[in-house]
C-alpha angles and dihedrals in degrees: 000000000000125000091250093054092048090049092050090047091050090048092052091049091049091050091049092050091047092051090049091051092048092049090049090051091049090050091052091048092049090050091049102039102019128245130292117312134205113287095219095083092048091050093049091050090048092051090052092054091050092049093050093046093050091047092051090056090073098053094092094049105101141121120212113250123244098039122142139183117341093001090060092046091049091049091053091047091051088052093059095090090053092048091049092049090048094049092047094047093045090056092046094048089045091054092046090050092050091049090047091054091046088053095048092044088080097039118095098168135018128214127206093270092056092047093050094047091045090051090052089051092048090050088061091047092050093052094048094100088065098059088039089057089048090051092051099041098037101029091146095056118093091207091060089051090050093052091049094047093047092052093050095044092049090052091050092048092048090054091050092051091047092051095049091046096049096045095047113125093243092061100051090120088071094056128092089210135012118263112218116230091243092054091046092051095044094050091045088053090050090053091047091052091051092054094044095048094047092044094046090062093054096086090051096050091045088063093042102032094159090066097037097112092047093048093048091045093053090045092053093047091050090048091051092048093048091048091051094047091048093058 
């Protein structure tokens, strides 16, 4: 037997042992946490988190009563950063919600891994009002921009990982319908483009933090228009 044949045989044995260990781990997890459960409850909980997060975005939008003339105009002008941060964040959360529903449209059951990763994603959604407040109150501080960008990018990456995990060929039993490889690759590419486009703007807005919300907002609107025209 040649060296190459022995190496291939060793590799096949190692892969078989690894699959056996993974299956054993999954069996232990199922015994401890139970098997896959219906996805409807997870989706309903997720929708509630999105609804609360979007509602909390509006809490800082207020104008003091009793203002007149230039004082009223100045108050509205000072509110522009908060309005920009709200508009930007509403569009981002709306896109994340649409992607989340697209993802769960093919999921019939969720296992523990999906629930844990979805909880991590929802944790980022729930905390979004905090970086939005930073962006509106400290819109001229690069650190505030960095915190906002990091939160959004982590949420996008978490969704991508969740999509690729769920639609993997070894988890077809969790799906309500099969996802063709081409659809899986195309949607993964769409998620990648979203992360890359949003992240590519970060160096620019770090040098012009005062206009960060406006630049991101214009970028997202252009991306939406290009995507619609390309259909």
